[in-house]
C-alpha positions in Angstrom: 14.0 39.9 44.8 11.2 37.5 44.7 9.5 39.4 41.8 12.7 39.3 39.8 13.1 35.5 40.6 9.6 34.9 39.3 10.3 36.9 36.2 13.4 35.0 35.5 11.5 31.7 36.0 8.9 32.6 33.7 11.4 33.7 31.1 13.2 30.4 31.4 9.8 28.7 30.9 9.0 30.4 27.9 12.5 29.9 26.4 12.1 26.1 27.2 8.6 26.1 25.6 9.7 27.7 22.5 12.9 25.4 22.2 10.5 22.4 22.5 8.1 23.9 19.9 11.1 24.5 17.6 12.4 21.0 18.2 8.9 19.4 17.3 8.7 21.5 14.1 12.4 20.8 13.1 11.5 17.0 13.5 8.4 17.2 11.4 10.3 19.3 8.7 13.0 16.8 8.7 10.6 13.8 8.6 8.8 15.4 5.5 12.2 16.1 3.9 13.3 12.6 4.4 10.1 11.1 3.1 10.3 13.2 -0.1 13.8 12.0 -0.8 12.5 8.4 -0.4 9.8 9.1 -2.6 12.1 10.5 -5.3 14.3 7.3 -4.8 11.2 5.3 -5.6 10.5 7.5 -8.7 14.0 7.1 -10.0 13.8 3.4 -9.3 10.7 3.1 -11.3 12.2 4.9 -14.2 15.2 2.4 -14.1 13.5 -0.8 -13.9 10.2 -0.2 -15.5 10.1 -0.5 -19.4 7.3 0.9 -21.5 8.3 -0.9 -24.7 5.4 -2.7 -26.2 5.6 -6.2 -27.8 4.2 -7.9 -30.8 0.7 -9.3 -30.6 0.0 -13.0 -30.2 3.3 -13.7 -28.3 4.1 -14.1 -24.7 4.4 -10.4 -23.4 7.7 -9.1 -22.2 7.6 -8.4 -18.4 8.1 -4.5 -18.0 9.8 -4.9 -14.6 13.6 -5.6 -14.5 13.5 -7.9 -11.6 17.1 -9.0 -12.0 18.0 -5.3 -11.1 15.5 -5.4 -8.1 16.8 -8.5 -6.7 20.2 -6.9 -6.7 18.9 -4.0 -4.6 16.8 -6.3 -2.2 16.3 -10.1 -2.8 13.0 -9.7 -0.7 11.2 -7.9 -3.6 8.9 -10.3 -5.1 6.4 -8.2 -7.1 5.6 -4.7 -8.4 2.3 -2.9 -8.4 0.7 -0.3 -10.7 -2.6 1.4 -10.1 -3.3 3.6 -13.1 -4.4 7.2 -12.1 -2.4 7.2 -8.9 1.1 7.5 -7.8 1.1 3.8 -6.7 3.9 2.4 -8.8 6.0 0.5 -6.4 7.8 -2.7 -5.4 6.3 -5.2 -3.0 8.3 -7.0 -0.3 8.0 -9.8 2.2 10.4 -9.8 5.2 11.9 -13.0 6.3 12.9 -11.3 9.6 9.6 -9.9 11.1 6.2 -9.0 9.6 6.7 -5.2 10.3 10.3 -5.0 9.1 9.2 -2.8 6.3 6.8 -0.7 8.2 9.3 1.9 8.6 12.3 0.7 6.3 12.6 1.3 2.6 13.6 -1.2 0.0 17.2 -0.8 1.0 16.5 -1.6 4.6 17.2 1.8 5.8 14.9 3.8 8.2 12.3 5.8 6.4 9.0 6.6 8.2 7.3 5.9 4.8 8.6 2.5 4.7 7.6 0.2 1.8 4.8 -1.8 0.5 4.8 -5.2 1.9 3.0 -8.4 2.7 3.1 -10.4 6.0 4.6 -13.9 6.4 1.1 -15.6 6.7 0.7 -14.8 2.8 2.4 -16.5 0.0 4.7 -14.3 -2.3 3.4 -16.4 -5.2 0.1 -14.5 -4.8 -1.9 -17.6 -4.7 -3.7 -17.2 -1.5 -7.5 -16.7 -1.4 -6.9 -13.4 0.2 -3.6 -11.5 0.1 -3.2 -8.3 2.0 -0.7 -5.7 0.9 0.1 -2.9 3.6 1.3 0.7 2.8 1.5 4.0 4.7 -1.1 6.8 4.0 1.7 9.5 3.6 0.8 13.2 3.5 3.1 13.9 0.6 0.9 11.5 -1.5 3.3 8.6 -1.6 2.9 4.9 -0.7 -0.9 4.1 -0.5 -2.1 7.5 0.1 -3.7 7.6 -3.4 -5.9 4.6 -2.5 -8.1 7.4 -1.2 -8.9 8.6 -4.6 -11.2 5.7 -4.9 -13.5 7.6 -2.3 -14.5 9.7 -5.3 -17.3 7.9 -7.2 -16.2 9.2 -10.7 -12.5 8.1 -10.2 -13.8 4.6 -8.8 -15.9 4.1 -11.9 -13.2 5.2 -14.5 -10.5 3.1 -12.7 -11.6 -0.5 -12.9 -8.2 -2.3 -13.1 -4.9 -2.5 -11.4 -1.8 -4.7 -12.1 0.8 -6.8 -10.2 3.7 -8.0 -11.8 5.9 -10.8 -10.6 9.1 -12.3 -12.2 7.2 -14.4 -14.5 3.5 -13.2 -14.6 1.3 -10.2 -15.0 -1.8 -10.3 -12.7 -4.8 -8.1 -13.5 -7.2 -7.2 -10.8 -10.6 -5.7 -11.1 -11.6 -3.1 -8.4 -14.6 -4.7 -6.5 -14.9 -2.0 -3.8 -13.2 0.4 -1.8 -14.3 1.2 1.8 -13.4 2.0 5.4 -12.8 -0.7 7.7 -11.9 -1.2 11.4 -8.4 -2.1 12.9 -9.2 -6.0 12.9 -6.3 -7.9 11.5 -7.8 -9.6 8.5 -5.5 -12.5 8.1 -5.7 -13.3 11.9 -9.4 -12.9 12.0 -10.6 -15.1 9.3 -9.8 -18.8 8.4 -9.9 -18.4 4.7 -9.2 -22.2 4.3 -12.9 -22.7 5.2 -15.3 -22.1 2.1 -17.9 -20.6 4.3 -15.6 -18.1 5.8 -14.2 -17.1 2.4 -17.7 -17.0 1.0 -18.8 -14.6 3.8 -15.6 -12.3 3.0 -16.6 -12.2 -0.8 -20.1 -11.1 0.3 -18.6 -8.6 2.6 -16.4 -6.9 0.1 -19.4 -6.6 -2.2 -21.4 -5.0 0.5 -19.1 -3.4 3.1 -20.5 -2.3 6.5 -19.2 1.2 6.1 -20.7 4.7 5.3 -17.6 5.5 3.3 -17.6 3.0 0.4 -17.8 2.5 -3.3 -18.8 -0.8 -4.9 -18.7 -1.9 -8.5 -22.2 -3.0 -9.3 -21.3 -5.0 -12.3 -18.2 -7.3 -12.3 -16.7 -9.3 -15.0 -17.9 -12.5 -13.3 -19.7 -13.5 -10.2 -17.5 -13.9 -7.3 -16.9 -17.6 -6.1 -14.7 -19.4 -3.8 -12.3 -20.1 -6.7 -11.3 -16.4 -6.9 -8.4 -14.7 -5.6 -8.6 -11.5 -3.6 -6.0 -8.8 -3.3 -6.7 -6.5 -0.4 -4.7 -3.2 -0.4 -4.8 -1.6 3.2 -3.8 1.8 4.3 -4.7 4.2 7.1 -7.8 6.5 7.3 -7.2 10.2 6.7 -9.0 10.9 9.9 -9.4 8.6 13.0 -8.6 4.9 13.6 -9.1 2.2 11.4 -8.2 1.3 7.7 -9.1 2.1 4.3 -9.3 -0.9 2.0 -9.1 -1.3 -1.8 -10.5 -4.8 -2.8 -9.4 -6.5 -6.2 -10.4 -9.8 -7.7 -7.8 -11.6 -9.8 -9.5 -11.6 -13.4 -6.4 -12.3 -15.6 -3.1 -14.1 -15.0 -0.7 -14.1 -17.8 2.8 -15.6 -18.2 5.5 -13.0 -19.0 8.9 -13.6 -20.6 
């Protein structure tokens, strides 16, 4: 009898373990499915609000992003980022509720693990701060900021010198300064960029990151000074704790219509 009870108990435990494994697998499959739906929604959004129509020369260029349509979807969308050679072609948001509101919410405010690209409240949505940090997940399906890791490849880094941010009335062109691993230190809480010396040290740092994994552009359009504006794109590492950062300096600020 004891032997039979032991066998039944083992069988029950095995069944429970299998159910737990199936549950975990089911959760991951569901998460991947939902994230793929979210990415398809972003692609559909991009095709509907991004125009590729060229404008005549010597005129104020037309803004290719339909911000009126975006604002109807979510008034907290304030910019759009495009990085050539990658899948990064998304709106950027800033929550008025909490800094991590869009960590796991899409532009519709609905729960999605992949979330959305966003800045925290300490930064200005006018993109005028000395350093602005945009956050995005490193998703396994290649969405959000996963493709930032393409800049780990030196050849890709050299070929892709610029990326672009659009606001309702401007086109901002950034030159990629460097791409590198970083620790988990919160950049905006760790540095007082209002102080010239602190900002100068940060400029020196992004030109010579303290990281084994890094690519740095040796010849920039101009020497970095305290008058520059830096856009830091931040995502997770592929392995381990820490962040992967793409550092860009504003080199052109154009009005659009």
